[in-house]
C-alpha positions in Angstrom: 70.5 13.0 22.2 67.8 15.7 22.7 68.8 19.3 22.5 67.4 21.8 25.0 66.5 25.1 23.6 64.5 28.1 24.8 61.4 29.2 23.1 58.6 31.5 24.4 55.5 29.9 25.7 53.4 33.1 25.1 55.1 35.9 23.3 52.9 38.5 25.1 54.1 37.5 28.6 57.6 37.7 30.0 60.0 35.1 30.8 62.5 36.2 33.5 65.8 34.7 34.6 67.2 35.9 37.9 70.7 34.9 38.8 71.8 35.7 42.4 75.4 34.6 42.4 77.1 35.0 39.0 78.6 38.2 37.6 77.1 39.8 34.6 79.7 38.2 32.2 78.9 34.7 33.3 75.1 35.3 33.2 75.4 36.4 29.6 77.7 33.6 28.7 75.3 31.1 30.1 72.4 32.7 28.2 74.3 32.5 24.9 74.9 28.8 25.6 71.2 28.3 26.3 70.3 30.1 23.1 72.8 27.9 21.1 75.1 30.9 20.4 72.3 33.2 19.2 73.3 36.7 20.6 69.7 37.9 20.6 67.4 37.2 23.4 63.7 36.7 22.6 61.9 40.0 22.9 59.9 38.7 26.0 62.9 37.3 27.8 64.6 39.4 30.5 67.7 38.5 32.5 68.4 40.0 36.0 71.8 39.8 37.7 71.7 40.3 41.5 75.2 39.2 42.6 76.3 42.6 43.7 73.6 43.0 46.3 73.0 41.9 49.9 70.7 38.9 50.5 67.7 41.0 51.5 68.2 43.4 48.5 68.4 40.5 46.1 65.1 39.3 47.4 63.5 42.7 47.2 64.7 43.3 43.6 63.4 39.8 42.6 59.9 40.3 44.1 59.7 43.8 42.6 60.4 42.6 39.1 57.9 39.7 39.4 55.1 41.8 40.9 55.7 44.6 38.3 55.8 42.5 35.2 53.8 39.3 36.2 55.9 37.0 33.9 54.6 33.6 32.8 57.8 31.8 33.8 60.5 32.8 36.2 63.8 30.9 36.5 65.5 31.7 39.8 69.0 30.6 39.9 69.9 30.6 43.5 67.0 31.0 46.0 69.4 30.3 48.8 71.1 33.6 48.1 68.0 35.4 49.5 69.0 34.1 52.9 71.9 34.8 55.2 71.6 31.2 56.7 70.1 28.4 54.7 69.5 26.5 57.9 67.6 29.2 59.8 64.1 27.6 60.2 62.3 30.9 60.7 64.0 32.7 57.7 63.4 29.7 55.4 59.7 29.4 56.4 59.2 33.1 55.9 60.8 33.1 52.4 58.7 30.1 51.3 55.5 31.7 52.5 56.4 34.9 50.5 57.2 32.8 47.4 53.9 30.9 47.7 52.0 34.2 47.9 54.0 35.6 45.0 53.3 32.8 42.6 49.6 32.7 43.6 49.1 36.4 43.2 51.0 36.7 39.9 50.1 33.3 38.3 53.8 32.8 37.6 55.4 29.4 37.1 58.6 29.4 39.2 61.6 27.2 38.6 64.4 27.6 41.2 67.7 26.0 41.7 69.0 24.5 45.0 72.3 22.7 45.2 72.8 19.3 46.8 75.0 18.6 49.8 78.6 18.8 48.5 81.1 16.2 49.8 78.4 13.8 51.0 77.7 10.4 49.7 74.7 8.1 49.5 71.3 9.5 50.5 72.9 12.6 52.0 74.3 13.6 48.6 70.9 13.5 47.1 69.3 15.8 49.6 69.1 19.5 48.8 71.4 21.8 50.8 70.2 23.3 54.0 66.8 23.7 55.6 65.6 25.8 52.6 66.4 22.8 50.3 64.5 20.3 52.5 61.5 22.6 52.6 61.5 23.3 48.9 61.7 19.6 48.2 58.7 19.1 50.5 56.4 21.7 48.9 57.3 21.6 45.2 55.2 19.9 42.6 58.1 18.4 40.7 61.9 18.2 40.7 64.4 18.2 37.9 67.6 16.7 39.3 70.7 17.4 37.2 73.8 15.2 37.9 76.8 14.0 36.0 76.7 10.4 35.0 80.2 10.0 36.4 82.5 12.2 38.5 84.3 13.5 35.4 84.2 17.0 34.1 83.0 16.0 30.6 80.7 13.2 31.6 77.1 13.5 30.3 74.6 15.1 32.5 71.5 13.1 33.4 68.3 14.9 34.1 65.8 13.0 36.3 62.3 14.4 36.5 60.6 13.4 39.7 57.0 13.9 40.4 57.2 14.8 44.1 53.5 14.2 44.9 53.7 10.6 43.7 57.3 10.0 44.7 58.1 8.4 41.4 60.8 9.4 38.9 58.9 10.1 35.7 61.8 9.9 33.2 65.5 10.4 32.7 67.1 12.4 29.9 70.8 12.3 29.2 72.4 15.4 27.7 
């Protein structure tokens, strides 16, 4: 079984993790897990917690941090929390336009999470939630789909990497 760890791509450029829904305690707990228990973050890794802010304030804080520091990699856990309605077509289109401009102007590689449709089965369960999810699936270069192998709490997680442009699943990794 492969072990996922974090290591800096370029120690002179930042890596940012933005969490839009979890409280500070949970953000730091997840970071410790990602770092295999190491209490020290790499010097170029910065975590931002936005859960206590309104949707538009979360988005504003996120954009300000990325524009100011121009990180090499940004992990955005919860892009849907920048919106008041994930099915509002105009709101979603505007956010995606702003994200495209952001990554183009800063040269940042953006990874974002979007949850699937809960309580659905078949093809509907595999679709990302809301209009924002559908649009992100449509424009992204690749997807990393994380799902439990079975519907049990301790079941292994299967990562499927899908090249969206070709429509093929490139590989699966079980962790």
